[in-house]
Steps between C-alpha positions, in 0.01 A plus 500: 500500500774421252830667570529782243877480511495132402443555129733230367331175411655184633637265237348153461662240720664320207667820382618573852654154526675529163620856557877544451526149355589564138666161458195314627270698271716425197537127574131441579382712205731316262382166636136608466562584134659160441210319667247701298682429173539128568132478594380672184748317276394161637124546496435723198776437248508200264755232583682557169558869575856611571369691804314201645594387851459131573336354808844378603619862509196597709575222747871582512432867570254406774765275654753783494252735668433251780877473550520881503246509785710246687814709448309806620406315818863408564621855435255628761672301776857504367519846352311694766546319830819305434368144531677283242252215473617188319167331559248710308464216253319312778233771532464508121463122482252481789276756331527303177416171669202654677349614172601178323289307749200703388584435133535128568159489670347663191605208278226279646439182301694626196824348628665186369329280760166682484479534880315817596577468870879493504771613251671254266828485691315390813325223308838390365633491858203284607346766722127458554413823680586863455750615769355742754727788393345489151155586637370838393720534195207447266402858598695772313461759777635259761788412268587865439494560875736207557732629226578797726431345841737202478812697391405780738462260793833333423670839478340612825608191697848494347547876533370515857749234610795635300457874559416452867828313535674784314632274227636726226737509205640188345362284780144601414566436131628149574196422717259613226688283253476204736127564533431478127727195470301325772178573312650364179589172669153476656311568176709246310347230720205325337321454831478877553192508277628755249604279210858434608773573248245515216316786665156613386407542134239427229286799600185540292337831588493787748173654623321306227718632215715260300873553545551400137294793374687806371259735678578333831874525439473869416279559805761336723765725346298813573420385854870433558589851390230653721630293794853626432371857484311457827804341666716790384254758634479320835879487524538866409230596749686317776837648407364857477333477843655553843518121526716492190737764631547301820566187291770678300654621827501140625675392181769766539549474876289251691676547834448876490129462427468249780680742733242768415228276643346351186386137507710394205362146506146619431602706198701213356220254560238717331706555185602134490138381518379748236783392270416131551134560414602681181723206410207265557282699259782485244502122537124488450533694172790284384325163525206528255722664237783247516267205562705312757659536841748267665734503802778643284369847583603436861858449384751734671647564155174660388496731803861598430402583142240741638777688679692519170196651327473774760875564515535531123193721466578726792442431867295751697318655203198269454484561125858376472383161629242488219766584242735236640232231497422566134862532386627185672199282415498610136872423481435165668227413249728583208834363618370178655399395150786663308785437747367265770844401631624858534197679640542415869864612492397819321232566761748453783754723327235765440417500871866535598555785255183672619605468864853628444450772240126574504394492866176676407434286194365615166310786662817624667691481172236711324502755783881515487496562124246780543703652782822494296315656207380788718851548638635523146232750402582717801872477418435607141301802622773599745775461241 
């Protein structure tokens, strides 16, 4: 019999996860409105309309959203468990390469050399057979599985070795940076079977839909937003759980948590693997919208830029990482064309200023302004 005292209905899971997260609600709602407007303006408005949004804008927004998911993945490990990873670009790139292999297999005989068995770059390199590690990538489900499995496996092996050895702090950051640098050197080699320095490109379609079609571009944009929303909900669910509270305790005082009997290594490893899988999905979404992937994504510089996104947006807030990814990448898009020689110095200066004067990033600045405003209101009432 139902308990007569239990008259309150439980909220849906999504509302429970987003409870007491006003910033996340505002950011995701605002982003949803932008995606909806860009979708409608691209598909239903004439190209000569002042409100029309070009396919380039659709693609650019989709690229920003995939970067926002990557920043969210980094904030999960850096902001909530204290692991400053300088190698998340490797997980992003591995996910992108895994899905690119599927896209390359879909080209078939429509390539330059008309060889349906192997991609064009393999024909150019005088390869006669498809390498064994390309088998299965003509299946989209297998490819999607590998998008998460490969980064997750790498994170598990790396994390198990590093956390078990109790490598922390700057030493762990340097090792993650060395890891992504090693991958960059490996993927630049032509004999690796991934296109060398040219990477993988010339994609034709995805799941049978042409990548040149506006409907496909808009669909990829919407899917990217839904993936970001799902990643945010998963991250919030983890942080709001008992697991999340232990992770925050590890971030603030690892030795104390270890003294209480918790297996700190297991908590770190779980969060690290989940974050790597999210980064892999971000890479998968990035590739069909940009149309190319090359070993440059393994560059340590790219992984350092991810840290700048999170730091500027607001570490340890989740939605701050999304804000930072959009702000920095929009500024990069604008200033690399307007002031290409100054932009990198400006980005470095912005990071230094953010670290010294805005330790909590843009989100922290907004919170500080609101707090000062309330203090002034209280002072006016008292006076």
